[in-house]
N, C-alpha and C positions, 0 to 999 in steps of 0.2 A: 168866750176865748180869752186865756189868763195870759197875761202880759207877763213878758220877760222881764224878769229881773237883772237890773245892769250892774254891771261890775263897782262903778264908784258907790252904789246902794250897799252892794255886800262887804266892801272894803270900810265902810265904816259903820260895822257889826264888829262885836264884841266876841273873840275864839269862839264862846262858848255859848253865844246866838248862832254863828255859823254852825255847827256843831249838831244843837238842835232842829236845825234847818235840814242841813244834812240826811239826819234821823227819818225826819218826816218826808222827803224825799225818797225816800228809797225805799219807805212804807209803801208811799203813793205807786213808785215803779216795780213792785212784788206787784200791790194789786192790779195793776195795769198789765202786767205782765198774765196771771192769770186771767183775767178777764180776754187778752187775746188769745190765749189758747182753748178758749171755752166761747171763740167768737161775740162773745157780748161787747167787744171794745167798739166806743161811741167814734172817738178821734184818734186817729192812727198818728196824729201830729202831736197831740199831748208827749208818746212813750218819747218822741226824738227832742221834747219840750225839757222835759224831765231827766233824760239823761243828758242834755247838755248842760241842765242846772247844775246837776250833779258836778259834774265838768268842772264847773266855771266857781263851785265853791271851795271842790278839791286844789284848782289853781290857786285860787286866793289863800285858801291856810296854808299850804306851802309857802308860798311869798313871804306870808306875815312872820313863821317860823323863822325863816332864812335869814328877812329884818333881822330880827329878834336876836339872833343867832349872833347878825352880825354885829349890830349895835354890843351885845353883850363883850365882845372878843376886842372890840377897839375901846372899849370903858379899859379893860383890862390890861390893855395897852400903855392906856394915855397915864 
């Protein structure tokens, strides 16, 4: 069983690392969907875990982008 990634670990990563992980997870999700369609899937729980990890990464990436935009705006106002 694969251990879930904690949000704190994801926040410590750079945007490029998050993007690479997101691409990797999307590929895995595609493979799992094909396995599910052909009835070869071994663990249904992995589909759910991958979907949630994708959502976590997207959420943290959006938060980072928002914080960066906020910092840029506050620096311009100062």
